[in-house]
MARDOGU-942866 format. One record per atom (N, C-alpha, C, O, CB): residue number from 0; chain; atom name; x, y, z. Coordinates in nm, 4 decimals. Glycine has a CB too. Layout:
atom nr=NUM kette=A atom=CA X=X Y=Y Z=Z .
...
//
This chain:
atom nr=0 kette=A atom=N X=-1.3290 Y=-1.4276 Z=2.1912 .
atom nr=0 kette=A atom=CA X=-1.4385 Y=-1.3775 Z=2.2714 .
atom nr=0 kette=A atom=C X=-1.4685 Y=-1.2314 Z=2.2410 .
atom nr=0 kette=A atom=O X=-1.5770 Y=-1.1836 Z=2.2741 .
atom nr=0 kette=A atom=CB X=-1.4073 Y=-1.3947 Z=2.4179 .
atom nr=1 kette=A atom=N X=-1.3763 Y=-1.1598 Z=2.1796 .
atom nr=1 kette=A atom=CA X=-1.3966 Y=-1.0187 Z=2.1502 .
atom nr=1 kette=A atom=C X=-1.3713 Y=-0.9273 Z=2.2685 .
atom nr=1 kette=A atom=O X=-1.3953 Y=-0.8070 Z=2.2589 .
atom nr=1 kette=A atom=CB X=-1.5348 Y=-0.9977 Z=2.1011 .
atom nr=2 kette=A atom=N X=-1.3232 Y=-0.9813 Z=2.3804 .
atom nr=2 kette=A atom=CA X=-1.2991 Y=-0.9025 Z=2.5008 .
atom nr=2 kette=A atom=C X=-1.1735 Y=-0.8176 Z=2.4850 .
atom nr=2 kette=A atom=O X=-1.0709 Y=-0.8677 Z=2.4389 .
atom nr=2 kette=A atom=CB X=-1.2866 Y=-0.9939 Z=2.6236 .
atom nr=3 kette=A atom=N X=-1.1799 Y=-0.6892 Z=2.5228 .
atom nr=3 kette=A atom=CA X=-1.0654 Y=-0.5999 Z=2.5215 .
atom nr=3 kette=A atom=C X=-0.9687 Y=-0.6437 Z=2.6305 .
atom nr=3 kette=A atom=O X=-1.0082 Y=-0.6579 Z=2.7462 .
atom nr=3 kette=A atom=CB X=-1.1091 Y=-0.4519 Z=2.5414 .
atom nr=4 kette=A atom=N X=-0.8426 Y=-0.6654 Z=2.5950 .
atom nr=4 kette=A atom=CA X=-0.7437 Y=-0.7078 Z=2.6941 .
atom nr=4 kette=A atom=C X=-0.6440 Y=-0.5980 Z=2.7270 .
atom nr=4 kette=A atom=O X=-0.5790 Y=-0.6026 Z=2.8314 .
atom nr=4 kette=A atom=CB X=-0.6699 Y=-0.8299 Z=2.6446 .
atom nr=5 kette=A atom=N X=-0.6311 Y=-0.4987 Z=2.6387 .
atom nr=5 kette=A atom=CA X=-0.5413 Y=-0.3868 Z=2.6655 .
atom nr=5 kette=A atom=C X=-0.5738 Y=-0.2733 Z=2.5691 .
atom nr=5 kette=A atom=O X=-0.6215 Y=-0.2979 Z=2.4583 .
atom nr=5 kette=A atom=CB X=-0.3922 Y=-0.4299 Z=2.6523 .
atom nr=6 kette=A atom=N X=-0.5488 Y=-0.1521 Z=2.6094 .
atom nr=6 kette=A atom=CA X=-0.5661 Y=-0.0382 Z=2.5199 .
atom nr=6 kette=A atom=C X=-0.4415 Y=0.0497 Z=2.5274 .
atom nr=6 kette=A atom=O X=-0.3636 Y=0.0412 Z=2.6224 .
atom nr=6 kette=A atom=CB X=-0.6941 Y=0.0432 Z=2.5564 .
atom nr=7 kette=A atom=N X=-0.4242 Y=0.1332 Z=2.4267 .
atom nr=7 kette=A atom=CA X=-0.3094 Y=0.2233 Z=2.4204 .
atom nr=7 kette=A atom=C X=-0.3581 Y=0.3590 Z=2.3748 .
atom nr=7 kette=A atom=O X=-0.4255 Y=0.3698 Z=2.2723 .
atom nr=7 kette=A atom=CB X=-0.1988 Y=0.1687 Z=2.3251 .
atom nr=8 kette=A atom=N X=-0.3248 Y=0.4624 Z=2.4497 .
atom nr=8 kette=A atom=CA X=-0.3645 Y=0.5978 Z=2.4121 .
atom nr=8 kette=A atom=C X=-0.2481 Y=0.6616 Z=2.3381 .
atom nr=8 kette=A atom=O X=-0.1427 Y=0.6871 Z=2.3964 .
atom nr=8 kette=A atom=CB X=-0.4055 Y=0.6827 Z=2.5374 .
atom nr=9 kette=A atom=N X=-0.2677 Y=0.6871 Z=2.2100 .
atom nr=9 kette=A atom=CA X=-0.1631 Y=0.7461 Z=2.1270 .
atom nr=9 kette=A atom=C X=-0.1646 Y=0.8976 Z=2.1326 .
atom nr=9 kette=A atom=O X=-0.2408 Y=0.9586 Z=2.2075 .
atom nr=9 kette=A atom=CB X=-0.1780 Y=0.7005 Z=1.9842 .
atom nr=10 kette=A atom=N X=-0.0779 Y=0.9566 Z=2.0510 .
atom nr=10 kette=A atom=CA X=-0.0632 Y=1.1019 Z=2.0500 .
atom nr=10 kette=A atom=C X=-0.1423 Y=1.1682 Z=1.9384 .
atom nr=10 kette=A atom=O X=-0.1491 Y=1.2910 Z=1.9322 .
atom nr=10 kette=A atom=CB X=0.0820 Y=1.1384 Z=2.0372 .
atom nr=11 kette=A atom=N X=-0.2013 Y=1.0900 Z=1.8512 .
atom nr=11 kette=A atom=CA X=-0.2800 Y=1.1438 Z=1.7405 .
atom nr=11 kette=A atom=C X=-0.3611 Y=1.0334 Z=1.6765 .
atom nr=11 kette=A atom=O X=-0.3567 Y=0.9186 Z=1.7206 .
atom nr=11 kette=A atom=CB X=-0.1896 Y=1.2111 Z=1.6361 .
atom nr=12 kette=A atom=N X=-0.4349 Y=1.0677 Z=1.5731 .
atom nr=12 kette=A atom=CA X=-0.5114 Y=0.9659 Z=1.5016 .
atom nr=12 kette=A atom=C X=-0.4189 Y=0.8632 Z=1.4383 .
atom nr=12 kette=A atom=O X=-0.3150 Y=0.8997 Z=1.3834 .
atom nr=12 kette=A atom=CB X=-0.5996 Y=1.0305 Z=1.3945 .
atom nr=13 kette=A atom=N X=-0.4540 Y=0.7374 Z=1.4447 .
atom nr=13 kette=A atom=CA X=-0.3706 Y=0.6295 Z=1.3921 .
atom nr=13 kette=A atom=C X=-0.3935 Y=0.6150 Z=1.2417 .
atom nr=13 kette=A atom=O X=-0.5074 Y=0.6054 Z=1.1961 .
atom nr=13 kette=A atom=CB X=-0.4009 Y=0.4958 Z=1.4648 .
atom nr=14 kette=A atom=N X=-0.2840 Y=0.6137 Z=1.1652 .
atom nr=14 kette=A atom=CA X=-0.2907 Y=0.5966 Z=1.0195 .
atom nr=14 kette=A atom=C X=-0.2707 Y=0.4522 Z=0.9771 .
atom nr=14 kette=A atom=O X=-0.3439 Y=0.4028 Z=0.8914 .
atom nr=14 kette=A atom=CB X=-0.1870 Y=0.6836 Z=0.9521 .
atom nr=15 kette=A atom=N X=-0.1752 Y=0.3848 Z=1.0341 .
atom nr=15 kette=A atom=CA X=-0.1354 Y=0.2514 Z=0.9873 .
atom nr=15 kette=A atom=C X=-0.0966 Y=0.1661 Z=1.1069 .
atom nr=15 kette=A atom=O X=-0.0334 Y=0.2147 Z=1.2007 .
atom nr=15 kette=A atom=CB X=-0.0175 Y=0.2600 Z=0.8856 .
atom nr=16 kette=A atom=N X=-0.1345 Y=0.0393 Z=1.1034 .
atom nr=16 kette=A atom=CA X=-0.0976 Y=-0.0566 Z=1.2079 .
atom nr=16 kette=A atom=C X=-0.0487 Y=-0.1830 Z=1.1397 .
atom nr=16 kette=A atom=O X=-0.1084 Y=-0.2273 Z=1.0415 .
atom nr=16 kette=A atom=CB X=-0.2183 Y=-0.0871 Z=1.3039 .
atom nr=17 kette=A atom=N X=0.0599 Y=-0.2422 Z=1.1906 .
atom nr=17 kette=A atom=CA X=0.1095 Y=-0.3678 Z=1.1332 .
atom nr=17 kette=A atom=C X=0.1690 Y=-0.4549 Z=1.2438 .
atom nr=17 kette=A atom=O X=0.2190 Y=-0.4043 Z=1.3443 .
atom nr=17 kette=A atom=CB X=0.2155 Y=-0.3401 Z=1.0223 .
atom nr=18 kette=A atom=N X=0.1629 Y=-0.5863 Z=1.2237 .
atom nr=18 kette=A atom=CA X=0.2167 Y=-0.6857 Z=1.3160 .
atom nr=18 kette=A atom=C X=0.3463 Y=-0.7416 Z=1.2600 .
atom nr=18 kette=A atom=O X=0.3640 Y=-0.7463 Z=1.1383 .
atom nr=18 kette=A atom=CB X=0.1147 Y=-0.7992 Z=1.3412 .
atom nr=19 kette=A atom=N X=0.4383 Y=-0.7847 Z=1.3479 .
atom nr=19 kette=A atom=CA X=0.5567 Y=-0.8546 Z=1.2992 .
atom nr=19 kette=A atom=C X=0.5200 Y=-0.9996 Z=1.2688 .
atom nr=19 kette=A atom=O X=0.4100 Y=-1.0442 Z=1.3015 .
atom nr=19 kette=A atom=CB X=0.6725 Y=-0.8474 Z=1.4031 .
atom nr=20 kette=A atom=N X=0.6118 Y=-1.0732 Z=1.2064 .
atom nr=20 kette=A atom=CA X=0.5807 Y=-1.2094 Z=1.1610 .
atom nr=20 kette=A atom=C X=0.5549 Y=-1.3067 Z=1.2755 .
atom nr=20 kette=A atom=O X=0.4843 Y=-1.4057 Z=1.2563 .
atom nr=20 kette=A atom=CB X=0.6936 Y=-1.2619 Z=1.0762 .
atom nr=21 kette=A atom=N X=0.6102 Y=-1.2813 Z=1.3944 .
atom nr=21 kette=A atom=CA X=0.5857 Y=-1.3692 Z=1.5099 .
atom nr=21 kette=A atom=C X=0.4571 Y=-1.3342 Z=1.5834 .
atom nr=21 kette=A atom=O X=0.4085 Y=-1.4126 Z=1.6649 .
atom nr=21 kette=A atom=CB X=0.7026 Y=-1.3621 Z=1.6066 .
atom nr=22 kette=A atom=N X=0.4023 Y=-1.2173 Z=1.5550 .
atom nr=22 kette=A atom=CA X=0.2772 Y=-1.1765 Z=1.6176 .
atom nr=22 kette=A atom=C X=0.2918 Y=-1.1260 Z=1.7597 .
atom nr=22 kette=A atom=O X=0.1929 Y=-1.1172 Z=1.8325 .
atom nr=22 kette=A atom=CB X=0.1830 Y=-1.2894 Z=1.6167 .
atom nr=23 kette=A atom=N X=0.4156 Y=-1.0922 Z=1.8010 .
atom nr=23 kette=A atom=CA X=0.4348 Y=-1.0455 Z=1.9382 .
atom nr=23 kette=A atom=C X=0.4632 Y=-0.8956 Z=1.9480 .
atom nr=23 kette=A atom=O X=0.4783 Y=-0.8426 Z=2.0581 .
atom nr=23 kette=A atom=CB X=0.5477 Y=-1.1218 Z=2.0018 .
atom nr=24 kette=A atom=N X=0.4706 Y=-0.8268 Z=1.8337 .
atom nr=24 kette=A atom=CA X=0.4915 Y=-0.6821 Z=1.8334 .
atom nr=24 kette=A atom=C X=0.3997 Y=-0.6197 Z=1.7300 .
atom nr=24 kette=A atom=O X=0.3673 Y=-0.6800 Z=1.6277 .
atom nr=24 kette=A atom=CB X=0.6401 Y=-0.6465 Z=1.8041 .
atom nr=25 kette=A atom=N X=0.3588 Y=-0.4979 Z=1.7592 .
atom nr=25 kette=A atom=CA X=0.2750 Y=-0.4227 Z=1.6654 .
atom nr=25 kette=A atom=C X=0.3337 Y=-0.2822 Z=1.6531 .
atom nr=25 kette=A atom=O X=0.3757 Y=-0.2224 Z=1.7521 .
atom nr=25 kette=A atom=CB X=0.1242 Y=-0.4178 Z=1.7131 .
atom nr=26 kette=A atom=N X=0.3359 Y=-0.2313 Z=1.5320 .
atom nr=26 kette=A atom=CA X=0.3839 Y=-0.0962 Z=1.5067 .
atom nr=26 kette=A atom=C X=0.2709 Y=-0.0122 Z=1.4509 .
atom nr=26 kette=A atom=O X=0.1784 Y=-0.0644 Z=1.3888 .
atom nr=26 kette=A atom=CB X=0.5037 Y=-0.0970 Z=1.4100 .
atom nr=27 kette=A atom=N X=0.2786 Y=0.1177 Z=1.4732 .
atom nr=27 kette=A atom=CA X=0.1744 Y=0.2072 Z=1.4228 .
atom nr=27 kette=A atom=C X=0.2330 Y=0.3450 Z=1.3972 .
atom nr=27 kette=A atom=O X=0.3332 Y=0.3837 Z=1.4573 .
atom nr=27 kette=A atom=CB X=0.0564 Y=0.2163 Z=1.5223 .
atom nr=28 kette=A atom=N X=0.1693 Y=0.4181 Z=1.3072 .
atom nr=28 kette=A atom=CA X=0.2057 Y=0.5572 Z=1.2822 .
atom nr=28 kette=A atom=C X=0.0837 Y=0.6444 Z=1.3112 .
atom nr=28 kette=A atom=O X=-0.0305 Y=0.6040 Z=1.2889 .
atom nr=28 kette=A atom=CB X=0.2562 Y=0.5774 Z=1.1348 .
atom nr=29 kette=A atom=N X=0.1104 Y=0.7643 Z=1.3611 .
atom nr=29 kette=A atom=CA X=0.0026 Y=0.8542 Z=1.4025 .
atom nr=29 kette=A atom=C X=0.0015 Y=0.9803 Z=1.3168 .
atom nr=29 kette=A atom=O X=0.0990 Y=1.0112 Z=1.2483 .
atom nr=29 kette=A atom=CB X=0.0174 Y=0.8911 Z=1.5510 .
atom nr=30 kette=A atom=N X=-0.1092 Y=1.0517 Z=1.3216 .
atom nr=30 kette=A atom=CA X=-0.1280 Y=1.1719 Z=1.2402 .
atom nr=30 kette=A atom=C X=-0.0316 Y=1.2844 Z=1.2768 .
atom nr=30 kette=A atom=O X=-0.0109 Y=1.3753 Z=1.1964 .
atom nr=30 kette=A atom=CB X=-0.2698 Y=1.2211 Z=1.2540 .
atom nr=31 kette=A atom=N X=0.0275 Y=1.2806 Z=1.3955 .
atom nr=31 kette=A atom=CA X=0.1228 Y=1.3844 Z=1.4351 .
atom nr=31 kette=A atom=C X=0.2653 Y=1.3519 Z=1.3905 .
atom nr=31 kette=A atom=O X=0.3586 Y=1.4248 Z=1.4242 .
atom nr=31 kette=A atom=CB X=0.1194 Y=1.4032 Z=1.5860 .
atom nr=32 kette=A atom=N X=0.2831 Y=1.2419 Z=1.3144 .
atom nr=32 kette=A atom=CA X=0.4152 Y=1.2039 Z=1.2646 .
atom nr=32 kette=A atom=C X=0.4900 Y=1.1063 Z=1.3526 .
atom nr=32 kette=A atom=O X=0.5983 Y=1.0612 Z=1.3153 .
atom nr=32 kette=A atom=CB X=0.4977 Y=1.3246 Z=1.2473 .
atom nr=33 kette=A atom=N X=0.4363 Y=1.0724 Z=1.4673 .
atom nr=33 kette=A atom=CA X=0.5045 Y=0.9783 Z=1.5557 .
atom nr=33 kette=A atom=C X=0.4833 Y=0.8345 Z=1.5078 .
atom nr=33 kette=A atom=O X=0.3827 Y=0.8019 Z=1.4448 .
atom nr=33 kette=A atom=CB X=0.4543 Y=0.9944 Z=1.7006 .
atom nr=34 kette=A atom=N X=0.5804 Y=0.7507 Z=1.5395 .
atom nr=34 kette=A atom=CA X=0.5769 Y=0.6083 Z=1.5078 .
atom nr=34 kette=A atom=C X=0.6112 Y=0.5341 Z=1.6354 .
atom nr=34 kette=A atom=O X=0.7011 Y=0.5758 Z=1.7084 .
atom nr=34 kette=A atom=CB X=0.6760 Y=0.5712 Z=1.3908 .
atom nr=35 kette=A atom=N X=0.5414 Y=0.4248 Z=1.6640 .
atom nr=35 kette=A atom=CA X=0.5729 Y=0.3494 Z=1.7848 .
atom nr=35 kette=A atom=C X=0.5597 Y=0.2005 Z=1.7597 .
atom nr=35 kette=A atom=O X=0.4868 Y=0.1559 Z=1.6711 .
atom nr=35 kette=A atom=CB X=0.4822 Y=0.3918 Z=1.9002 .
atom nr=36 kette=A atom=N X=0.6331 Y=0.1243 Z=1.8415 .
atom nr=36 kette=A atom=CA X=0.6291 Y=-0.0218 Z=1.8378 .
atom nr=36 kette=A atom=C X=0.5974 Y=-0.0696 Z=1.9784 .
atom nr=36 kette=A atom=O X=0.6631 Y=-0.0291 Z=2.0743 .
atom nr=36 kette=A atom=CB X=0.7647 Y=-0.0830 Z=1.7855 .
atom nr=37 kette=A atom=N X=0.4976 Y=-0.1551 Z=1.9912 .
atom nr=37 kette=A atom=CA X=0.4599 Y=-0.2118 Z=2.1207 .
atom nr=37 kette=A atom=C X=0.4992 Y=-0.3583 Z=2.1242 .
atom nr=37 kette=A atom=O X=0.4657 Y=-0.4342 Z=2.0333 .
atom nr=37 kette=A atom=CB X=0.3078 Y=-0.1953 Z=2.1472 .
atom nr=38 kette=A atom=N X=0.5705 Y=-0.3983 Z=2.2294 .
atom nr=38 kette=A atom=CA X=0.6045 Y=-0.5391 Z=2.2511 .
atom nr=38 kette=A atom=C X=0.4910 Y=-0.5994 Z=2.3323 .
atom nr=38 kette=A atom=O X=0.4803 Y=-0.5745 Z=2.4524 .
atom nr=38 kette=A atom=CB X=0.7441 Y=-0.5559 Z=2.3246 .
atom nr=39 kette=A atom=N X=0.4073 Y=-0.6776 Z=2.2685 .
atom nr=39 kette=A atom=CA X=0.2869 Y=-0.7305 Z=2.3325 .
atom nr=39 kette=A atom=C X=0.3173 Y=-0.8312 Z=2.4423 .
atom nr=39 kette=A atom=O X=0.2310 Y=-0.8590 Z=2.5256 .
atom nr=39 kette=A atom=CB X=0.1983 Y=-0.7945 Z=2.2293 .
atom nr=40 kette=A atom=N X=0.4377 Y=-0.8863 Z=2.4444 .
atom nr=40 kette=A atom=CA X=0.4757 Y=-0.9806 Z=2.5504 .
atom nr=40 kette=A atom=C X=0.4918 Y=-0.9095 Z=2.6839 .
atom nr=40 kette=A atom=O X=0.4877 Y=-0.9742 Z=2.7885 .
atom nr=40 kette=A atom=CB X=0.6058 Y=-1.0530 Z=2.5139 .
atom nr=41 kette=A atom=N X=0.5100 Y=-0.7777 Z=2.6827 .
atom nr=41 kette=A atom=CA X=0.5349 Y=-0.7007 Z=2.8052 .
atom nr=41 kette=A atom=C X=0.4124 Y=-0.6270 Z=2.8565 .
atom nr=41 kette=A atom=O X=0.4219 Y=-0.5522 Z=2.9539 .
atom nr=41 kette=A atom=CB X=0.6448 Y=-0.6021 Z=2.7815 .
atom nr=42 kette=A atom=N X=0.2984 Y=-0.6465 Z=2.7933 .
atom nr=42 kette=A atom=CA X=0.1766 Y=-0.5767 Z=2.8372 .
atom nr=42 kette=A atom=C X=0.1083 Y=-0.6510 Z=2.9483 .
atom nr=42 kette=A atom=O X=0.0044 Y=-0.6069 Z=2.9974 .
atom nr=42 kette=A atom=CB X=0.0801 Y=-0.5583 Z=2.7215 .
//
């Protein structure tokens, strides 16, 4: 449907985003050097 279901405010511009093989976690790196992993099952 294209509907936004959740958003995340990071600490800088996002450089890279990747999903794990099960599709339940996403990782990203930001322009300030931070890296984070979100467990989508807990959102």
